[in-house]
C-alpha positions, 0 to 999 in steps of 0.5 A: 268673630262670627260669620255674621259680625264679618259680613257686617264688617264687609258691609260698613267697609263697602259703605264707607268706601262708596260714601253710602248712607244708612239711608241708601242701604235702607232704600236699596233693601226695600226695592230689593223686597219689592222686587222679590215680592212681585215674583211668583212662587214656583209651582213646585213649591205651591203644590208642595204646600197644597198637598201638605194643606190638603193632608192636614185637612182630610186628617182633621176631617177624619177626626171630626167626623169620628167625633161627630159620630160618637158625639151622642155617647160622650159625657158632657165634660167630654163635650165641653172640653172638645168644643170650648177647650179647643177654642180656648186653646186656639186663642192661646196660640193666636196670643202666641202667635202674635207675640212672636214677630215671625209667626204674626201673620198666623194670628189672624186665621187663629183668632177667627177660628177661636172667636167661632169656637169659643161661642159654641163651647160656651153654649154646649156648656150652657145646654150641659149644665144649665137647669133651664130659663131664659135662652136670652140669659144664656145669649147675654152670658156668652157675648159678655164673656166674649166682648171682655176676652176680645176687647181686652186683647184688642186693647193690647194687640191693637188689631183690627179684626178684634175690634170688629169681633169686640163690636160684634159680641158687644152689639149682641150683649147690648141688643139682649140686654135691651130685649131683656129689659123691654127697652127698645126705643128708635129715637133713643138708638139714633140719638146714642149713635149720632152722639157716639159719632160726634165724639169719635170725630172729636177724638180723631181731631183731638189726636187720640190714638187711632186705635182708641177710636176704631170701636166708637166709628163701629158703634156710631155705624151700627147705631145710627143705621139701627136707629134710622131704619126703626124710624123709617119703618115706623113712619112708612107703614105699608112699604116693604122693609127692603125700600126702608133698608135701601133708604137707610144704607144710602143715608149711612153710606153717603155719611161714611163716604164723606167722612172718608174723604175728610179723614182718610181713616181705614176703620171708615173705609171698612164701614163704607165698604160694608154699607156698600155691600148691603146696598147692592144686596138690597138692590139685587134683592129688589131685582128678585135675583136668587140669594145663592147668585147674590152671594157669589157675586157679592163674594167674588166682588169683595175678594177683588176689593180686598185684593185692590185694597192690598195695594193702598193704605187701607191694606189692614182691611184685606184679610177681613174682606177676604174672609167675608167675600170668601165664605160669601162666594163658597156658600153661594157656590155650595147652594147653586151646586147642592143636590145637583149631579154636579155637586162634587165639583164644590170640593173642587171650587174649595181646592181651587181657593185653597191654591189661590190662597198659596199663590197669593200667600193669604192665610185667611183664603187658606183657613177659609178654603180649609173649613169649607173642605172640612165642612163639605166632608162632613156633609158628604159623610152624613148624606152616604157614610153615617154609620161606617166607621171606615170612613173616618179611617179612610180620610185619616189615611188619605192625609198622612198619604197626601202629607207624604206626597208633600214631603216627596215633592218637596225633596224631588223640587229641591233635589232635581227641579231648583238644582237644574234651575240654578 
């Protein structure tokens, strides 16, 4: 008899002896897990992860800088493989992680990275192999390919992130198509958006699968906002577009909040937050606040909202708003510090967010902080080490050194610190 089976037999005997039901055992497990989740990770464990992540970042940065240095000398197939090939490979990794339960949480940042790399790769491929023509056709081709991929993946996985990326590429495809055909009527757009909104409500009350109504609510919000904005702009001639946008956002935010109160749908909560952010951005802009400070304030606010959402029934929105908030915050921070004597502090801000990501166990914050560190290293390289082959080699060496420090810290933590605590 295996050890696992012996343990199960012991549990059954104890349960029968103490008159414990399956529900009692289940509740005890849930309570135990909740208690463990409230215990913050040990600092030694956090630093071990931070050293490991930073080591990996420096290695990737070194490879990236090396590729950038020799980009012009690469042939067309090499450029396509590096961009589109790596993006598609990461997409396959994301799908694989989603299928395997223990790696499911790692799928979100991988889907995000693949959704960034693949369009870039498609544009590189078109640039290398196209023979000219209207650039809008290239945008339409990219958006159509990505829409098909993201939509079918969403149908199979039912991940909200993929619904958002499907909407994003779908809107690009539709907008580009209308622009190419020269057909862009604001009344038609508003009517289309309101019709989709009514259809989404009907689908909700007819007990359609919830995931199936997600694209309808998203498309309805986009088309209604676009239609209202265009109608108001053409009606209120001579008025600053920012006031037109303010009126549009107030109208849409009111609709979405009332819908959220009535339906309690996560997707409506997402749309409400999006219009709420747009409202405050517009107000700050009308108050002549500098864009970098707007970005910093909105980014920090969104990360706080994401943290709060994680404790509600709308916790599925946490990774999305962590992602948007972190990008906004870091963009604002970099713009403020750029070309100042303390510009290097941005690296500290990004590393600080990486530390927070390990403490909060947020893979989205981890991937954003990682990308920001890589981006800053690339920017720093362009400014100071354009033609120095020693710089990427030094980055790779520092990366392996940090990984070695991570392994050493893990061994010391396990051998000396944990044993003493026990």
